[in-house]
C-alpha positions as CSV (number, residue, x, y, z in Angstrom):
1,M,-24.5,-15.2,9.6
2,R,-21.3,-15.5,11.1
3,Q,-18.9,-13.2,13.1
4,R,-16.9,-11.2,10.9
5,P,-13.6,-8.9,11.5
6,F,-15.1,-5.6,11.4
7,K,-12.9,-2.2,11.5
8,Q,-14.3,1.5,11.3
9,V,-11.6,3.8,10.0
10,D,-11.5,7.5,9.9
11,V,-9.7,8.4,6.4
12,F,-7.7,11.7,5.7
13,T,-6.9,12.5,9.0
14,Q,-4.1,11.7,12.0
15,Q,-6.8,12.6,14.7
16,P,-9.9,10.5,15.3
17,Y,-13.2,11.9,14.5
18,L,-11.9,14.9,12.5
19,G,-11.8,12.6,8.7
20,N,-14.4,10.6,6.8
21,P,-15.4,7.5,8.6
22,L,-15.3,4.1,6.7
23,A,-17.1,0.8,7.6
24,V,-14.6,-2.3,6.5
25,V,-15.6,-5.9,6.9
26,L,-12.5,-7.7,6.4
27,D,-13.6,-10.7,5.4
28,G,-16.6,-10.3,2.7
29,S,-16.6,-13.9,1.3
30,D,-20.0,-15.5,0.8
31,L,-21.8,-12.4,1.4
32,S,-24.3,-11.6,-1.6
33,T,-24.6,-7.9,-2.8
34,E,-27.7,-7.8,-1.7
35,Q,-26.3,-8.1,1.9
36,M,-23.4,-5.8,1.1
37,Q,-25.8,-3.1,0.2
38,H,-28.1,-3.8,3.0
39,F,-25.5,-3.5,5.9
40,T,-23.9,-0.6,4.1
41,N,-27.7,1.2,4.2
42,W,-27.6,0.7,7.9
43,T,-24.3,1.7,8.7
44,N,-25.4,5.1,7.7
45,L,-21.9,6.4,6.9
46,S,-20.9,7.5,3.5
47,E,-19.0,4.0,2.3
48,A,-18.8,0.7,3.4
49,T,-16.3,-2.0,2.2
50,F,-15.8,-5.7,2.2
51,L,-12.4,-7.5,1.7
52,L,-12.0,-10.4,-1.0
53,P,-9.5,-12.5,-2.2
54,P,-8.4,-11.2,-5.6
55,T,-9.8,-12.7,-8.6
56,E,-8.0,-15.0,-10.8
57,A,-7.6,-12.4,-13.2
58,G,-6.8,-10.2,-10.5
59,R,-4.0,-12.2,-8.7
60,A,-2.0,-12.4,-11.9
61,A,-1.7,-9.1,-12.3
62,G,0.0,-8.7,-8.9
63,A,-3.3,-7.8,-7.0
64,D,-3.3,-8.3,-3.0
65,Y,-6.6,-8.4,-2.4
66,R,-10.0,-7.1,-3.6
67,V,-12.7,-4.8,-2.7
68,R,-16.3,-4.0,-2.9
69,I,-16.8,-0.4,-2.4
70,F,-20.9,0.5,-1.5
71,C,-22.3,3.9,-0.5
72,P,-26.2,4.1,0.3
73,G,-28.2,2.8,-2.5
74,R,-25.6,1.6,-5.0
75,E,-22.2,0.1,-5.8
76,L,-19.3,2.0,-6.4
77,P,-16.3,1.3,-9.1
78,F,-13.8,3.2,-7.1
79,A,-13.5,5.7,-4.2
80,G,-10.4,7.3,-2.6
81,H,-11.1,7.4,1.0
82,P,-12.6,3.6,1.0
83,T,-9.1,2.7,-0.7
84,L,-7.3,4.2,1.4
85,G,-8.8,2.9,4.6
86,S,-9.6,-0.6,3.0
87,C,-5.7,-0.4,2.6
88,H,-5.4,0.8,5.9
89,A,-7.3,-1.9,7.4
90,W,-5.9,-4.6,5.5
91,L,-2.8,-3.9,6.6
92,E,-3.3,-3.4,10.1
93,A,-4.6,-6.8,10.0
94,G,-2.0,-8.4,9.2
95,G,-1.9,-8.4,5.2
96,Q,1.4,-9.0,3.5
97,P,2.0,-7.4,0.3
98,R,3.2,-9.4,-2.6
99,T,5.4,-6.3,-3.4
100,E,7.7,-4.5,-0.4
101,G,6.3,-1.2,-0.1
102,E,3.7,-1.5,-2.5
103,V,-0.1,-2.8,-2.1
104,V,-2.3,-3.7,-5.4
105,Q,-5.7,-3.5,-4.8
106,E,-8.4,-4.8,-6.9
107,C,-12.0,-3.1,-7.5
108,A,-14.4,-2.5,-10.0
109,L,-12.5,0.0,-11.7
110,G,-9.3,-1.9,-12.1
111,L,-6.1,-2.1,-10.4
112,I,-4.9,0.7,-7.9
113,T,-1.9,0.5,-6.8
114,L,-1.2,2.3,-3.1
115,R,2.2,3.1,-1.4
116,R,3.4,4.2,2.0
117,D,4.3,7.8,2.2
118,G,5.8,7.9,5.9
119,D,2.9,7.7,8.3
120,R,0.3,8.0,5.3
121,L,-0.7,5.9,2.4
122,A,-1.3,7.1,-0.8
123,F,-2.8,5.8,-4.0
124,A,-1.9,6.3,-7.7
125,A,-4.8,8.7,-9.3
126,P,-6.7,6.4,-11.7
127,P,-7.4,7.6,-15.5
128,L,-9.8,9.7,-15.8
129,L,-13.0,8.6,-17.6
130,K,-14.2,11.9,-18.7
131,S,-12.3,15.1,-18.7
132,G,-12.4,18.7,-20.6
133,P,-14.4,21.6,-19.8
134,L,-17.9,21.0,-18.9
135,A,-20.6,22.2,-21.4
136,E,-21.6,25.9,-21.0
137,E,-25.1,24.8,-19.7
138,D,-23.7,22.9,-16.9
139,V,-21.7,25.5,-15.6
140,A,-24.4,27.7,-15.8
141,L,-26.5,25.2,-13.8
142,I,-24.2,24.7,-11.2
143,A,-23.7,28.8,-10.4
144,R,-27.1,28.6,-10.2
145,G,-27.3,25.7,-7.7
146,L,-24.0,26.7,-5.8
147,R,-26.0,30.5,-5.5
148,I,-23.3,32.3,-6.9
149,E,-22.7,34.4,-10.4
150,R,-21.4,32.2,-13.3
151,S,-18.7,34.9,-13.4
152,D,-17.3,33.4,-10.1
153,I,-16.3,30.2,-11.4
154,V,-12.9,31.0,-12.9
155,A,-12.3,27.2,-14.1
156,H,-14.0,24.1,-14.8
157,A,-13.5,20.3,-16.2
158,W,-14.8,17.0,-16.1
159,C,-13.4,15.1,-12.7
160,D,-14.8,11.8,-13.9
161,N,-12.7,8.8,-12.5
162,G,-15.7,7.0,-11.7
163,P,-18.4,8.9,-9.6
164,N,-18.8,11.4,-12.6
165,W,-17.6,14.6,-10.5
166,R,-17.8,18.3,-12.2
167,G,-15.3,20.1,-10.8
168,V,-15.0,24.1,-10.3
169,M,-12.8,26.6,-9.1
170,L,-13.6,29.5,-7.3
171,A,-11.2,32.6,-7.1
172,S,-10.7,31.9,-3.1
173,A,-11.1,29.3,-0.3
174,E,-13.1,31.5,1.6
175,Q,-15.7,32.0,-1.4
176,V,-15.6,28.1,-1.3
177,L,-16.6,27.9,2.4
178,A,-19.3,30.2,2.4
179,L,-21.3,28.2,-0.3
180,Q,-25.2,27.4,0.7
181,P,-26.3,24.9,-2.5
182,D,-29.5,24.7,-3.4
183,S,-30.3,21.0,-3.5
184,A,-33.6,21.3,-5.7
185,V,-31.2,23.1,-8.7
186,L,-28.3,20.7,-8.6
187,G,-30.7,17.6,-8.5
188,Q,-28.6,14.5,-9.0
189,L,-25.1,16.1,-10.0
190,N,-22.0,15.0,-7.9
191,I,-20.1,18.6,-7.9
192,G,-16.7,19.1,-6.4
193,V,-15.6,22.9,-5.8
194,V,-12.1,23.5,-5.1
195,G,-10.7,27.2,-4.0
196,P,-7.1,28.4,-3.7
197,R,-6.1,29.8,0.0
198,G,-4.1,32.0,-2.1
199,K,-4.1,33.9,-6.2
200,V,-5.1,31.1,-8.7
201,G,-2.0,29.7,-10.1
202,V,0.7,30.9,-7.2
203,V,-1.0,29.1,-4.4
204,G,2.5,27.4,-3.1
205,A,3.5,31.2,-2.2
206,H,0.4,31.9,-0.2
207,A,-0.2,28.3,1.3
208,D,-1.6,29.2,4.7
209,E,-0.3,26.4,7.3
210,G,0.9,24.1,4.3
211,I,-2.8,24.3,3.1
212,A,-2.9,25.5,-0.9
213,F,-6.8,24.7,-1.4
214,E,-10.2,24.1,0.2
215,V,-12.0,21.8,-1.4
216,R,-15.9,20.9,-1.1
217,A,-17.9,17.8,-2.1
218,F,-21.6,18.1,-2.8
219,F,-23.7,14.9,-4.1
220,P,-27.3,13.6,-4.3
221,G,-28.1,11.8,-0.6
222,N,-31.0,9.8,0.6
223,N,-33.0,13.7,1.6
224,G,-31.6,15.8,-0.8
225,L,-28.1,17.0,-1.4
226,A,-25.7,15.6,0.8
227,E,-21.8,17.0,1.5
228,D,-18.6,14.7,1.9
229,P,-16.3,15.0,4.5
230,V,-13.4,14.3,2.5
231,T,-13.3,12.6,-1.0
232,G,-10.3,10.7,-2.0
233,S,-11.8,10.2,-5.8
234,L,-12.5,14.1,-6.1
235,N,-9.1,15.1,-5.0
236,A,-7.3,12.9,-7.4
237,A,-9.5,13.6,-10.3
238,L,-8.8,17.6,-9.3
239,A,-5.2,16.9,-8.8
240,Q,-4.8,15.9,-12.7
241,W,-6.8,18.9,-13.8
242,L,-5.2,21.5,-11.8
243,I,-1.8,20.4,-12.2
244,G,-2.3,19.6,-15.8
245,A,-3.8,23.2,-16.4
246,H,-0.9,24.9,-14.3
247,L,-3.6,25.8,-11.5
248,A,-1.5,24.0,-9.3
249,P,2.1,23.2,-7.8
250,P,3.3,19.2,-8.5
251,S,3.2,18.9,-5.0
252,Y,0.2,20.6,-2.3
253,V,-2.4,19.9,0.7
254,A,-6.1,20.3,0.2
255,S,-8.1,21.0,3.4
256,Q,-11.8,19.5,3.2
257,G,-14.4,19.0,5.6
258,T,-13.9,22.4,7.3
259,A,-17.7,23.8,6.9
260,M,-18.6,20.5,8.3
261,G,-16.1,20.6,11.8
262,R,-13.7,18.2,10.1
263,A,-10.5,18.8,9.6
264,G,-9.5,16.5,6.4
265,R,-6.1,16.8,4.9
266,V,-5.3,15.6,1.4
267,H,-1.5,15.2,0.6
268,V,-1.0,15.3,-3.2
269,H,2.1,14.6,-5.3
270,Q,3.0,14.3,-8.4
271,D,6.0,11.8,-9.6
272,G,6.9,11.5,-13.1
273,E,3.4,10.3,-14.9
274,R,1.7,9.5,-11.7
275,I,-0.3,11.7,-9.5
276,W,-0.3,9.9,-5.6
277,V,-3.3,11.3,-3.4
278,G,-2.7,10.2,0.3
279,G,-3.7,10.8,3.7
280,G,-3.8,9.4,7.1
281,S,-5.9,6.7,9.1
282,V,-6.8,6.2,12.0
283,T,-8.7,3.2,13.3
284,C,-11.9,4.1,15.6
285,V,-13.4,0.5,16.1
286,N,-12.1,-2.6,16.1
287,G,-14.1,-5.8,16.6
288,E,-16.3,-8.0,14.8
289,V,-19.9,-7.6,13.0
290,R,-22.5,-10.4,13.0
291,L,-23.2,-10.6,8.9
């Protein structure tokens, strides 16, 4: 074991303790997968990341650094808030991107491009691994697990960019915030729920304080169903679905974490064929960790 630089970053917020926290070990060299997983479990956070030099292939393709992303129990190929938080930590620690104005992160899913968006960072939404409508039996199961009627789900789609999200849209943000899911029914499913602050399809005209959608993310946790405060991977996939289906404008802001006392803000912007997903990051803990 040795001392390693460490940061705990709050992501998708400009104010500390209102977003989604992330543990970042800035030097993950010579740590085994088992050590990384054990430390992640110990932090009791939704994710921890470990920064490393890019692989030879990654460097040749333009990567500035490599990140390994863990949640309790397993390693993830990609996740949004760890992507933004890791980039924030890397830049704050003096990281110098090879291309001005752009950072390329290597992860298990491949290369993820990030850019500065004012005082925020944004990543390019990775390609969906699975898209299209959900099977009707899945929709019925999700409705039962969310304790709502099947008719309350006005649209649905696969939103899988690694974490295997299934997305459903309800008619309003109020319905999303009122959900009290049944963990025994939803079991091992990753469910993303979205509802507009106004009429479906014209959210831009009814946005409340610039927020177009309310989002909630449910996934299997150590003690039953868990809820994520703010979820970059889900919001990236939701944006690809909603914008592509003309259920959302090309640029919007989503709120997440409201039901948990958080105030996460996810900024979505379509630029040509790319969709950028961004938010603020704030370092709350800065020091060293013994690993």
